[in-house]
N, C-alpha and C positions, 0 to 999 in steps of 0.2 A: 468393433473399432476398425474401420477400413483403412484409414490413413496410417502411414508409418510413424512410429514415435520412438524416442530414445529414452534410455534410463540414465538420468543425471542425478547430481547430488547438490545439496546446499549445506552451508554451515560445516564445512570440512567433513562431509559424509555423515553428518548426524541425521540428515533427511534425504530420502530418495524422492525424486520428482520425475514424473513422466511428462514429456513434452513432444510436440510435433517435430518430426525430422526437418520439415520445411514449412515454417509458419511462425506464429508468435511464440517467443520464449522469454522466460523471466530474466531479470537482470539484477545487478547489485542494488539498484534503486529500491526494489521490493524488500530486500533484506534490511537496508538502512531504515526504511520507513517502519517496518515491523518493530524495530528496536525502540521506537518512541512510546509504544503502547504499554501502559501500566494498568492493571485491573484489580478488582476485589473478587473474592470468592463468589462464584455463580454469575458473574457478569455476562452479558450478551454482547457479541461482536459481529458486525456485518462488514464484509469485504466487497466493495462495489466495483464491478469490472474486474473480477478476480483472476481472469486469464487462466493460467495453468496452476494457480494456487500458491505462487511464491510467497506472498505476504502472509497469508493465513496459515500456511504450513509452518513457517518460521514462528508465528505466534503460537501455534499449537504446541510446538516443541518447547518453547520457553515458558509458556504460561499454563501447561497442562495441570500443574499442581493446584491451580485455583479452580478447577472444574468449570471452565468456561463453556458457553454454548456459542460456537462460531459458525456462521453461515456465509457462504460466498455466492454472489449472483453474477452470472456471466452470460453474455449475449450469444456466444458461439457454442453450439451444442457439443462439438467434439472436445473443446477445451474444458468444459464443465465435466464431461465424462472422464477425461484424463485426470483432472483434479480430484475427482472422487476415487479413482483408482489409486492415486498417490496417498490420499487420506487413509484408505484401507491398508495400503502397503506399510504405512508408518504407524498403524494401530491407533489412528485418530478418529476413526469412523463413528465412534460412539458420541463424539462431541463436535465433530467438524463435518459439514456437508455442503455441497455445492448444488445450486439450482440453475437451470437454464431459463432465463427470462430476459426481456427487453425493458430496461428502466424507462424507456420513452412511452410505455403503455402500462397496462395493468400488471402488477406483480403480486405473487402469492405471499406477501409479507404485510404485517400490520404496521401502520404508521406509528411513530413515537414508541417503538418497542425495543430499541437497542441502546445499551449504555455507551457503546463505542462504535463508530463507523470509520473504517480505514479505506483509503482509495488512492489508486495511482491512475488518474484520469488520462485520456488520450492527450498526447503532447502535440501532435502534428496537425492541428486543425487547419493551419494555413499552408502546410507543406504539400508537395507533390505526393499523391498516394503511392504506396508501395505496389509493385506489380504482383506481389503475393497477396492473395485475397484475404487470408487470415491476418496478416500484418496490417493490411489496409483497414480492416474492421477495427483492429485493436488501437491503431494510432491515429486514425482520421475519422472525425465525426462532424462532417460539414452541416448536418441537419440537426445537431444537438449541441448547443454551446456549453462552454465550461460553467457558466453561471447556472444553466439548467441542471447540469450534472451535479453541482454542489447543492443546488436547491433540493434535488432528490435525496442526497445524503442527509441534509438537515431535517428533511421531513421524516426520515427513518429514525432519527435520534429521539430519545426521551428528553424531557426538559432537563437542561444542565448536563446533558451527555456530551461526549467529546468526539470531535472530528479530527482525523489525521490525514494529511495528504502530502504528496511530493509532486513537484512540477518544475518546468523550466523557470529560471530566475526572472525572465522577462514577463512572465505571467502574473507576477506578484500583484501588480496594480489591479488586474482583473479579478484576482482572487479576493483581495481585500474589499473591492467594491461589491462583490457577490455576497460577502459575509456581513457587510455593513448593516447594523441594527438588527441582525439576526443571530449573531454570535459575538462573544467577546473573549477576554482572557486569551487573546491570540498571541501565540509564541512563534516567532520566525527563526528558523535555523538555516543560515546560508551554507551551502555545500561548495567546496572548492576542490577541483581535481588536484591541483598543486598550489603550494603557497605562492602568493604574488600574482596569481592568475585571477581573472574575473570569476565570480560565482556562476556556475552553470545551472545549478539546481537550488531550490529552496524546499525545505520541509516545514510544515505548518501544523500546529495544534490549535484548535479553536473550540471553545465551550459554548454550546447553544444557550441562548438567553442571558449569558453573563454580561456584566457591564465593566468587568475588570479591564484596565488599560492594556494596550499592546506592549509586548516585550520582544526585542531583537537579541538573540543569543550570540555568543562569540562564534567566529568562523570555525567550521569543521572541515579539516583538510583530509582528503582520502588517501592521496599518494605522496610519498617523499620525493625528493629531487631525483632519486635513482629509479623511481617508478614502483617501488615496493609500497605495500599498504603502510600507513602510519600505525603507531601502536594502538590508537583508539579504534581505527578502522579494522584492524586485525581482530580486535576483541569482538567487534560486532559481526563482521562478515565471515569470520572463521569459527569463533568460539560461541557465537550466539548470545552475547551479553546484551543487556539493555543499554540504550544510548547514554543515560545519565550515569550509570556505573562506569561505562567505558571512558567517558570524558572527565571523570572525577580525577583531579590531580592527586598524586600519591602524597601521603602524610609525611 
């Protein structure tokens, strides 16, 4: 590993993660998205565009009791290498691995072979690319649309498998169009940085081949007025709880 990297932590130091010192680094979006996934014993999970492994490392920590098989696929070789180092460091290597491949071409994966696909697609398709090459690769895909990205994710899913993604709120129309007649049981979770502000992100669950109608969930607010995490966000981002447990009101 020639590039410099840092030793960082997720979930209040439950997980160690290695990341480039100057390049793509994971964010709270990855941790929030990972909290949506619920699995059964032995389920298979694919993390598309896995970066440094933020989503799948959090999944591995929370879901390891279910003996899952988790695979990450990442375009940038150095990020896939760092993610595999992180998996080994956290004792996840027996059930979590990352492969370096380009989803725009042939990949060493079987179609229709995963129970769950989770993805944090590039956000900045129409933005000015970052001067940092790694960040530009991660955030800008001018030659590969969001619809094609989601099409790959759906292709990897088994019939009636589940897709999970997070994206900018303004991309919701494009996402729903891409999923039309291909997935149903769509659940939309608007994310708000603070109460009273417009939603900046949406998280989505969709079930391949389902005909169940769409549902929009209550707003999820990440920060209080003082800037601290809300109680629910604290449970997810620091304690590693799943989303539905964290937002459940007390009895």
